[in-house]
Every structure is written in structure tokens, then in C-alpha cells.
N, CA, C and O of each residue as an XYZ file, in Angstrom:
188
protein
N     -20.873      5.710    -14.908
C     -20.375      6.633    -15.706
C     -20.041      7.583    -14.966
O     -20.010      8.507    -15.779
N     -19.715      8.091    -13.809
C     -18.891      8.885    -13.271
C     -17.550      8.825    -13.390
O     -16.837      9.797    -13.643
N     -17.144      7.610    -13.199
C     -15.608      7.231    -13.723
C     -15.462      7.362    -14.996
O     -14.257      7.113    -15.032
N     -15.723      7.545    -15.999
C     -15.638      7.455    -17.486
C     -15.949      9.017    -17.747
O     -15.163      9.425    -18.602
N     -16.742      9.937    -17.347
C     -16.770     11.183    -17.357
C     -15.491     12.064    -16.805
O     -15.024     13.015    -17.432
N     -15.056     11.653    -15.682
C     -13.822     11.868    -14.545
C     -12.565     11.585    -15.755
O     -11.729     12.392    -16.160
N     -12.738     10.349    -16.102
C     -11.483     10.054    -16.958
C     -11.576     11.045    -18.186
O     -10.687     11.886    -18.322
N     -12.518     10.980    -18.997
C     -12.217     11.765    -20.506
C     -12.132     13.257    -19.980
O     -11.711     14.009    -20.859
N     -12.480     14.020    -18.521
C     -11.842     15.288    -18.402
C     -10.708     15.574    -18.174
O     -10.215     16.637    -18.550
N     -10.106     14.725    -17.546
C      -8.710     14.388    -17.327
C      -8.153     14.229    -18.694
O      -7.200     14.984    -18.881
N      -8.416     13.577    -19.569
C      -7.787     13.675    -20.836
C      -7.920     14.658    -21.295
O      -7.084     14.754    -22.193
N      -8.609     15.675    -21.217
C      -9.214     16.769    -21.928
C      -8.079     17.790    -20.964
O      -7.028     18.098    -21.526
N      -8.284     18.212    -19.751
C      -7.691     18.517    -19.582
C      -5.991     18.610    -19.317
O      -5.435     19.680    -19.069
N      -5.349     17.441    -19.405
C      -4.026     17.409    -19.868
C      -3.915     17.611    -21.103
O      -2.748     17.862    -21.404
N      -4.882     17.615    -22.278
C      -4.408     17.502    -23.520
C      -4.089     19.228    -23.905
O      -3.110     19.699    -24.483
N      -5.552     20.076    -23.234
C      -5.322     21.472    -23.055
C      -4.090     22.024    -22.258
O      -3.788     23.109    -22.756
N      -3.350     21.737    -21.327
C      -2.206     21.828    -20.816
C      -1.037     21.833    -21.647
O      -0.092     22.615    -21.749
N      -1.416     20.504    -22.347
C      -0.013     20.372    -23.035
C      -0.186     21.782    -24.346
O       0.883     22.141    -24.839
N      -1.269     22.387    -24.765
C      -1.059     22.966    -25.567
C      -1.363     24.532    -25.346
O      -1.522     25.269    -26.319
N      -1.427     24.950    -24.179
C      -1.472     26.525    -24.056
C      -0.211     26.640    -23.420
O       0.534     25.744    -23.022
N      -0.071     27.930    -23.380
C       1.101     28.699    -22.933
C       1.056     30.000    -22.020
O       1.938     30.742    -21.589
N      -0.518     29.974    -21.885
C      -1.022     31.063    -21.301
C      -0.820     30.542    -19.525
O      -1.521     29.667    -19.017
N       0.325     31.328    -18.759
C       0.087     30.787    -17.266
C      -1.071     30.820    -16.566
O      -1.157     30.067    -15.596
N      -1.952     31.502    -16.832
C      -3.124     31.701    -15.815
C      -3.882     30.345    -16.298
O      -4.069     29.525    -15.399
N      -4.279     30.048    -17.415
C      -4.971     29.067    -18.068
C      -4.227     27.751    -17.535
O      -4.832     26.836    -16.975
N      -2.904     27.761    -17.761
C      -2.297     26.380    -17.293
C      -2.381     25.874    -15.742
O      -2.311     24.689    -15.417
N      -2.574     27.190    -14.653
C      -2.431     26.906    -13.580
C      -4.418     26.649    -12.989
O      -4.862     26.214    -11.927
N      -4.945     27.020    -13.911
C      -6.532     26.514    -13.795
C      -6.754     25.093    -14.062
O      -7.444     24.376    -13.337
N      -6.011     24.614    -15.368
C      -5.988     23.486    -15.385
C      -5.144     22.481    -14.571
O      -5.588     21.342    -14.425
N      -4.027     22.807    -14.063
C      -3.867     21.989    -13.107
C      -4.327     21.993    -11.809
O      -4.003     21.203    -10.922
N      -5.146     22.975    -11.730
C      -6.044     22.831    -10.166
C      -6.901     21.689    -10.709
O      -6.881     20.604    -10.128
N      -7.666     21.884    -11.815
C      -8.505     21.001    -12.234
C      -8.261     19.553    -12.084
O      -9.034     18.789    -11.506
N      -7.220     19.241    -12.598
C      -6.608     17.849    -12.746
C      -5.932     17.636    -11.282
O      -5.820     16.453    -10.960
N      -5.506     18.514    -10.429
C      -5.452     18.229     -8.865
C      -7.021     17.767     -7.873
O      -7.253     17.080     -6.878
N      -7.645     18.420     -8.623
C      -9.079     18.342     -7.756
C      -9.591     16.895     -8.427
O      -9.847     16.131     -7.496
N      -9.709     16.574     -9.076
C     -10.206     15.525     -9.896
C      -9.315     14.277     -9.512
O      -9.823     13.232     -9.106
N      -8.028     14.443     -9.658
C      -7.322     13.273     -9.222
C      -7.453     12.906     -7.378
O      -7.171     11.851     -6.810
N      -7.742     13.613     -7.052
C      -7.746     14.167     -5.542
C      -9.339     13.180     -5.015
O      -9.529     12.276     -4.202
N      -9.883     13.646     -5.602
C     -11.449     13.240     -5.797
C     -11.381     11.613     -6.069
O     -11.987     10.818     -5.351
N     -10.737     11.297     -6.960
C     -10.613      9.826     -7.332
C      -9.922      9.288     -6.519
O     -10.506      8.279     -6.123
N      -8.722      9.449     -5.918
C      -7.916      9.084     -4.635
C      -9.341      9.055     -3.462
O      -9.697      7.948     -3.058
N      -9.722      9.695     -3.213
C     -10.667      9.336     -2.166
C     -11.864      8.610     -2.476
O     -12.315      7.948     -1.541
N     -12.416      8.578     -3.441
C     -13.416      7.835     -3.898
C     -12.930      6.228     -3.630
O     -13.680      5.410     -3.098
N     -11.555      5.910     -4.084
C     -10.966      4.601     -3.974
C     -10.713      4.467     -2.336
O     -10.845      3.395     -1.746
N     -10.427      5.399     -1.850
C     -10.171      4.813     -0.496
C     -11.428      4.724      0.697
O     -11.323      4.150      1.780
N     -12.375      5.296      0.296
C     -13.459      5.183      0.965
C     -14.671      4.054      0.378
O     -15.697      3.725      0.974
N     -14.301      3.684     -0.687
C     -15.228      2.561     -0.978
C     -14.753      0.836     -0.538
O     -15.520     -0.096     -0.778
């Protein structure tokens, strides 16, 4: 279930990133994507 939620959040953040032109919002979205991606890599290496 966690994997599904993480993947859906990534899809949402990427879509929002492609639609926004506000630099602050883009920065926040990129940070959210990076955090989820890093968490995913950490979970895979620790499993």
C-alpha cells in the first residue's frame, strides 16, 4: 500500500511540476520528488 501511495504522489507532483510556472512552487515540488525518490532508494537498499 505504501508503494502505491508513493507512486501516486510522484505522479501528482510531476504533473503539477509540468503545469506550474511559479518558481517557488516548482522548487517545493522538486524537493518533494527528491525526498520520495530518496526514500524509495533507501527502502530498496535496506530491504
